[in-house]
N, C-alpha and C positions, 0 to 999 in steps of 0.2 A: 504494500500500500504506500504509494509515494506521490500521488497527484490528485487533483480535483476529480478526475474521471474515475479513479479508483474508489473514492468516497461515494461518488454518485452511484456506481455499480452496486456497492454493498448496501447503501441505504434504500435503494429501490428493489431490494430482494423480495419484499412482500408482494410486489406487483407481478413477479415472475414465478414465485414458488408457492404452491397451494399449501396452506397450513402455517405459514409464517405470518405473524401478526405485526411485528415491529422489528426494525434493525437499526441500532444506534451505533454510530462510529465515533470513537475518540481518537482523532488523527495523531496527536502527539505520542500516544502510547502504542499506536498501531494495533488497536484493539477494537472489537465489535461485540456488542451485546445483543443477542437475538431472543425475542419472545416468540414461541411457537406452540402449536397444538400437538402434543405427543401422540394423540390418536390418529393424526393425519400425516405426520412426518416424524421419523425417528432421528435420534442424534446422529447415527451412522449415515443416514440419507442426507442429513443437513451437511455433515462434513464432506461427503462426496460432492454435494452441490458447490461448496466452497472450492474444492480442488478443481472441479470442472471450470469454475470461473477464473482460475489462476491464482487463488488465495489460499494455499494450504494452511490450515489453522494450527496454532500451538495452544496447548492448555493454558489457562489463565496464569497458573503459578509458574509456568515456564516462559511467559511472554515478557521477560524483563528486558531492559535495554541491552544487557550483555548478549542475551540470546538473539535479539533482533539484529544486532550489529555483527555477530560472529560470522554467519554465512556470507554477509556482504563483504566483510574484510577479507575473507578467504578468496572470494572471487576477484576482489580488487588486487590482492597480492599476485594471483596467477596472471591476471591481465598485465599488471605492472612489470612482472618478470619477463613475460613474452614481449611486451612492447620495447623494453630496454634492449633485449638481445636482437630482436628483429631490426630495430632501428640501427644498431651497430653494423649489421650486415648490409643494410640499405645505404649506409654512408659510403661504403665502398663503391656502390653504383653511382651515387651523387657526386663523389669526388673523383673517382677513377675514369669515368666516361668511357670512351671507346677502348682504352687500354684494359680496363677491367673486363669489358665484354669479350675481348679477344683472349683473355687469360685462361679461359676454361673453368673459372670458378663460379660463373654466373648460375649455371644449372644447379650446382651443388648448394649454393646459397639459397636459391629459390626453394629447393626441397626442404632445407632446414627451416626456412621461414614458414613453409606450410606445416611442418611438424610442430613448431612452436606455437603456431596460431590455432592449431586444432583444439587444444584444451580451452583456449579462449572462446571458441565457437560452442564447444560442447558443455563447458562448465560456467565460465564467467558470463557469457551472453545468454545462458539458458533462461533466466527469468524473463527477458524481453520476449523471447519466442513463446514461452509458456503463456504469458499474459496476452500476447497478440493472438495466439491460437484460441485461447479461452474467449476472447472477444468475438472471433469468427464463429465459434460454436454457439455463443449466446446471441449471435446476429446483431452485434453492436460494435461500433467503432470506438476503440480506445486509443490512448496516446502512445502506446507501445508499438502499434502497427507501423507507423512511419520509421521508427528506429529499427525494428526488425527487418523491414524492407531495405533500409539503407545498409545494414550489415550484410544481408544476402546479396545485394547488388555489388558491394565491394568484393565479396568473396568470389562471385562469378566472374567479375571483371578481372580479378587478379589471376584466376586460373586460366582464363581465356587468352589474355594478352601475353606478348613476348616480354622477356626481362623478368625482374623480381616482382613486378606487380605492385599492388597496394596493401600488402600484408602488414607493413608498418603502420599505415593509416588505419587498417582494420583493428589491429591490437590497440593502437592509441585511441581510436574511437570508443571502444568498449571500456578502456581504462578511465578515460575522462568522464564518460557517462556514469560509471560506477562511483567515481570520485565525487561527482556532483550529488549523487544520491546519498552517499555516506555523509557528506557535509550537511545536507538537508536533514537527514535523520539525527545527526549529532546535535544540530541546532535546535530541532524540535524537542529532543530529549532534554536538552538544557533548559528550554523554556518550561517544560513540564516539571522539572525538578525545582525550578525557581518559584513555581506556583503551587507547590504541594500544600494540601489543606492543613496538615499538622504543623507546617512551618509558619504559615501566615495567619491562620485563624486566630483572631484577637480575643476570643472569649475564654471565660474561665468556668470552673466547676468547683463545688464545695467538697473539700476533702476533710474527713474526720480522722483526727490523730488518735493514737492509742489511749491518750489520757482524756479523750472526749472533746478536746478543743477542735474548733473548725477554722479552716483557712481556705482561701481561694487559690487554686493552682491552674495554670494554663493547660489546655487540652494536650499540647505536645508533651507535657511533663508526666502524663498519666502512665503508670506502669502496673504490671500484674501485681496483685496483692494489696493495692491501695483500697481504702474504704471511702466511698462517696455517699453524700446525701443528696438525693434528687428531689427537688421541690415540685409542686404542682405546675404543670405546663412545660416542664423541662423534658428534653429528649435524652435518652440514655446515650452517652457518647461512646461507650466501649462495652463489649460483651462482658457479662459478669454474673455473679450468683447473689440472689436476694438473701439478706441476713435479717431483715425485719419480718414480723409475723406474716404480712401479706402486702401486696401492691396491686393497684388497679391500673391497667395499661391500655393505651390506644395503639393498635398495631396497623392502623390505616396506611402509614408510610411504608410498611414492609410488605403487607399482603392485601391491602385494600379492605380488610375487615372493619366494618363500621362499629360493631358492638365491642365495648370494653372487655378485657380479659383479666381475671383475677389470678395472680400468681402467688404461691405459698412459699414460705421460707425454705431456702435450699435449692430452689429451682433456678434454672438459667434464664437470664433476661438478655435478649438480643439488642445490640446497638441499633438505634432507630426507633425503638419503642418510646412512646410519650406517656409521661405520668399524668393521669387524669384523676388521681385520688390524693390522699394525704402523702406527705413526704415519706421516703423510705431509704434504707441504707443498702448499699450494694458493694460487693468486693469485686474489683476488676480482674478479669481473666486474661484479656488481650489489650494491646495498645490501640489507640484510635486508628492508626493507619492500617490495622489488620481487620477492621470491622466493616460493617455495611454502611457506615456513615459516609465514607468517601464516595461509594457508589451512589448514595442518595443525592449527594451534592451535585453530581454530574448527570443524574438520571433525567431522561426526557420527560418523565412524569411531572417534573417540577419546572419545565421550561416554558417560556412564553411562546405564543403563537406568532411572534413578531420575527420576521426574517430580515436579515441584513439587506438593505437595498443595493449594496455593492457586491454581494455574493451572487445575486441573480445573473448579472451580465457575465460574470466569470464562468458560471456554470454553462451558460448558453454558448460562450466561446469554446469551452472545452468539449461540449457536445458536438459541435460542427467542425472543430479544428482539423481533425484527421482527414475529412473529406476535402477540405480546402487545400491542405498540404499535398494530398495525393493528386489533386487536379493540377496544382501549380507544378509539381514535379513532372507530371506527364506532359504538360505544355512545354516545359524546358527541354525534356527529352526529344519531343517532336521538333522543336525549333532548332536544335543542334544536329539533327540527323541530316546527312549520312555520316558525319564525323562521329563514329561509334564510340571512340574513347571519351571524347568530350561530352557526348550525349549522356553516357552512363555516369560520368563524373558529376555533371550538373544534376542529374536525377538523384544521386546519392547525397550530394551537398544540400539540396533543397530539403530532402527528408530529414536531414540531421540538424541543420541550422535553425529551422522553424520549430521552436520549442516553447510551449506555454508555461514552462517551469517558473520563470520570473513572474508571470501573471499570477500563478497559483500561490507564490510565496509572498506577494505584496501585502495581503491582509494579515496572515499569521505573524509576520515579522514586524510590520508597522504597529499593529495593535498589541502584539506580544511585548515589544519593547516598552510601549506606553504603559501596559499593565504592570510591568516591573516597577516603573516610576510611581504609579498609583499605589502599589503595595508599600513602597517606602514612605508614602504619605498617609498610610493607615487604611487604604481602601483595598480590600481583597475581592477580586472579581471571580465570578463563577466560570466564565469563559472569556476569551480575549475579544469576542465580538460584542461584549457588553460595552466596550470602549465606544463603539459607534452610538449606542443608546445614550451615553453621556452627552455626546455631541448633538443629539436630536432634541433634548428636552427643552421645553418652553416654560410651562407652569411647574411650580414646585410646591408640593403639599407637605407640611410638617405635622407630625404628632407633637403633643406638648410634653406629657409626662415621660421623663426619662430620655427625651430627645433634645429639646431646647432647654429644659431645666435639669438640674442634677438629679440623679436617682439615689444618691447615698447621703447627701448633706441636707438635713431638715432641722427645723425648729418645731418641736412637738409640744402641744398643750392639751391636757386632759380636762374636759368639762363634764363632771359627773352629774347624773340625774339625782333628784331628791331621794328617790327610793332605790338607789343602786344596789345590786347584789354584791355581797362581799367578795365574790370571785370574778367580778367583771373584768378587772385588768388582766388576770391570769387567762381568762377565756379569750379575750381579744388578742393577747400576745400569742397564745397557742394556735389560734386560727391563722394569724399573720405568719407564723413560723412555717406553715405548710406551703406558702405561695412565693413565687418569684417576682410578683409585681413590685415595682419600686416603692409604692406606698407601704406595702406589707413589710418589705425589708427595712424601711425607715422605722416602723413601729418596733420591729425586733431589735434594731440597733438602739433605739431609745430605751428599751426595757432590759437591756443585757444585764444590768446589775439589780439584783433583789427581786426579780419577778420569776416565780416558778411556772413551768409549763405543764399543763394537764393533758391526759390522753383524750384523743378525739376519734369518734367513729362517724361513719356515713358522711365523710367530708366531700364537698363539691365546690367548684369555683365557677361563677357565672361571669364570663368576660364582660368588662365594662360596667358591672353591677356590684359584685362583692363576693364574700365567702360565707359558706354555711357549713355547720357541723354539729354533731350530737356530743354534748359534754354532760356526763352524769345524768343522762336521760332527758335533758332539755335541749331545745333547738336554739342555737346561737347564730346570729347573723352579724357580719361586719362589712360595711360598704356604704353605698349611697343612701340618701334619705328615702328615696322611692323603694329601694331594695329592702331596707330595714323597717320602713314605716315610721321613721323618726322625724322630728322637727326641732331644730335649734336655731339660734340667731345666725345670720350670715355675716361674713367678713368681706371687706372690699377686695383683698388680695390674699387668697389662701384656699386650702382645700379641707373640707369637712369629711371625716370618715366616721360613720355612725355605728353604734353597737346596740343590739337588741337581743333580748332573751324571751323566747316564746311570745314574740310580738310586743313585749314591753320595753320601752326605751331605757337603756342603762347609762347613756351618755354619748359623748362624741369627742374625737381627737381633731384638733385643728392643726394642720401642717402647713408650713410655709417653707419655701426653699428658693435659693437664688438661681438666676440663669447660669448656664454654663459660661465659663470665663470668656469664651470667644463667640458666644451666641449673638450678641448685639452686633459685633463687627461682621459676622457672617451674614446676618439678615440684611444689614445696610448695604453690604457689597453686592449681594444678589439683587436687591431692589434697584441699585444704581445701574446694574448690568441689564435691566429691563425684564427680569423674570417676574411674572405675576406670582405672588406668594399667597398661600392659603394655610390656615391653621385648623386642624381637626383635633378635638380632644373629647375623651369620655368623661372628663370631670365637669363640674359646674363652671359658670362664667365668672367666678370670683376673681380670677387672675387676668381677666380681659384687659383692664386698663394698662397693664405693663406691656402688652403686645400690640396695642392699637397703632403705635407709631409706624410699625413695619407692615402690618397686614391690613389695617383699616377695619372698621367694624363690620363691613359687608363681607369680608373674606375670612371671618372667624366664626367657627361653628363648634358649639360645646354640647356636652351630653350626647355624644355620637356613639352609637353601638358599632361593633365590628362590621355589621351588614351595611349600616349607613355610611361608614367610611369607604367601604368597597364601592357602593353605588355612586358616591360623590366622585371618586377617582375615575370610575368607568365613564363618567360623562365628559371628561376632559381628554384632549388629544395631546400627545407628546408631553406627558406629565411624569415627573419624578415624585415618588412617595418616599418620605424619610420617616421611619418609625422605629420603635424599640424591639419589634419582632415578637411581641407577646400577644397583643390584641389586634395587630395590623396585618396579619398574614394574608387575608383576602385582598386588602388594598394594595399590598406589596406585589401580589401576583397580577392584579389588574393594571397596574401602572406600567408605562413604557419602561421605566427604570425604577426598580424597587431597591432601596438602600435600608438594610437592617442595622440599626445602631447597637453595638455590643458594649455593655458597660458592666464590668465585674461578673455578673452571673451569666451562666450558660443558657441561652434561649435560642437554639438553632432554628432557623427558618429556611427550609429548602426552597420555598417559593420566591425568595429574594434573589435579585440578580447579583448583589454584592453585599459584603459586610464591611462596616466601617467602625473603627475604634472610636468610642465616644470622645476621647481627647483629641481626635483628628478630624472631627466633623467640620471644624473651621476651615479645613483645606478643600472644601467642596468647590469653591470658585476656581481654585487651581486645577482641580480634577477636571472640571468642565473645559477649562482652557487647554489642558493637555489633550483631552479627547478631541477637541475641535482641530487642534494642530495635527493629530494623528490622522483624522479624516482627510485633511488636505494632503498629507503625505501619501496616503493610499491613492488618491487621484493622480498625484504626480508620478507615483511608481507605475500605475496603469499606463500613463502616457509614455513613460520610458520603455516599458515592456513592448507596447505596440510599435514604438519607433524602432526598437532593436530588431523586431521581427521583420518590419518593412525594409530596413536597411540591409539586414542579413539576407533576406530573400532576393533583394535587388542584385546584390553582388553574386549570389549563388547562381541566379538565372543567367547572368552574363558570363559565367564560367570563371570568375575571379576568385573563387574560394575552393580550396581542396577539401575533401571530406575530413581530413585530420584537423585543419584549421576550424572547420565548422564544429567539430567535436570539442575543441578547446573553448570556443565561444559559448557553448551551451552552459557549462558550469560557471563561466565568467559572467554571464548575464545574471545568473542567480546570485553570485557573489556581489554584483553591483547593487542589486535590489536590497540585499541584506545590509550592506554597508550604508546605503542611503537611508534605509529605515532606521537603523540604530543611530546614525549620526544626527538625523533630524529629531528623533525622539530625545536624545541626550541634550541637544541644543535647546529644545523647547523646555526641558526640565531645568536646565541650568539657568535659563532666562527667568524662570519663576522662583528660583531659589533666593 
């Protein structure tokens, strides 16, 4: 798998093979994930289908970078050895002239050149022939057909003509083609390593020490044997065993099952399960990068239905490219006939020099380089094509709690009711201790000293409303006034969290918190850049006065449920949704660009396009500027690729290019694209530093 057409062939597998539902390609890792009906097609039949298409599969655990590169390096070594030795013998012909031809060595050198070139044809060039033949069998034109025809043309021409022939050009052609493929694979593997989930994912999870103390650790630091506490709404980041009496899990991310499942102590919990009950303890069995979490992040199930506007023309070019090249090569051959030698030379040169590799590399490398710079600024992208979505956004929608305001720094005041229960504070803290919501964490932090936690049963969390649980046979609720049925005085700038027991008001917490340090500057910069700003919050409008400067009263909406947020975002075009990933999953998925803000606690949101560290949210204007520059770079590289092919074809049709020079120009064009992409990305990043 090395070009756009390869990806297209694999992803259209459901259209050609009965029983295959879906085929997802991850190009950097050279892997494909297939969903199929085992009653209609077996694994063996599916493997045979892949081999017929020219893509013999490796098992997932063997599909490492080393295994991918090893056969290619072996073929490259054989071609390089043959090329060097055949070139040395050809030098005698180039330098000796008539003297060499009269010496009697010419025939022997030609035989040895044929012998050395034979492994190149049978081994080094074999993948080109296999993929070309697979295309013929599938009745589709792929990009290996012109290359295979060029190699066969040079072989036939060298055997037919007098003298040493073009065996040096043939070996050199295969060597440079394989060199270009190796460089592309190495570069893509490097991009993949630099964007590994466990390296850049900025979120953390709660670890429980042996003495019972809790602290936050990054996902990359998780090892087997660690004990974690998973709060309500959090997704299990690594496979492990339950040590709490029981846990209630939502397995929809893993198997689509909508009904929660109850797991008992000692049972295994798979990464990707979401906690929908009270908090529980889990002992880690495997690291994050060995779990299903990585697969979920890249799964098509959580992808948007938005396709890059720049990928479509590239796919169209790749689809018709081979027919255009074959037509031009045939025209060149006819134009130079009856000069047989020149006609076949032009035919081979046209087939070789016209390569869309540079065209195919423009987006991965331009956007890949930009994604690295975005990661260094705290933005982790799900895929490199998310860069283009950054460049497309117009409206920007912000959640308030945990996004523009801090999620851990609060001033908390308790306002008790006249007939408050003696255990009201303990009940409120125990309920809050089950949840990952920023307001809940604030109450837990406020009560860390001197407040005991009591057991809870039948716990549930209603997003955007509050928490409910059974404590000592009574129903306690903590949340909004409507949820608890409470009523207390309102404050101009703050949030009320009410507490009720069996419908009786017990009191309320009044919480105030500052904006994030860079929030004011961020909003002002985005407003000056012309982005319409909108504020959506599930809280009341008590904090509206502090945001009216940037949003205006008409663009602020409070007491919004998750469904209301999703519907609002769905009504906008080219919109970015910035939320904390807890109650904003639907809005993040509906938005053109979904940014999940990660602050302290782990709240994985597969439907988001990117994760951003809360402390780095102020870099959003820079991220948009980098993405806009990358999109300009892609357009420039597309123009360079088209110009290269036009110039190369012009020289080849006039007979001014030998097949060997054409073979050198192919990887050189790819190198040019890579250098331009990296250089422009670095310049844009340095300019914003």
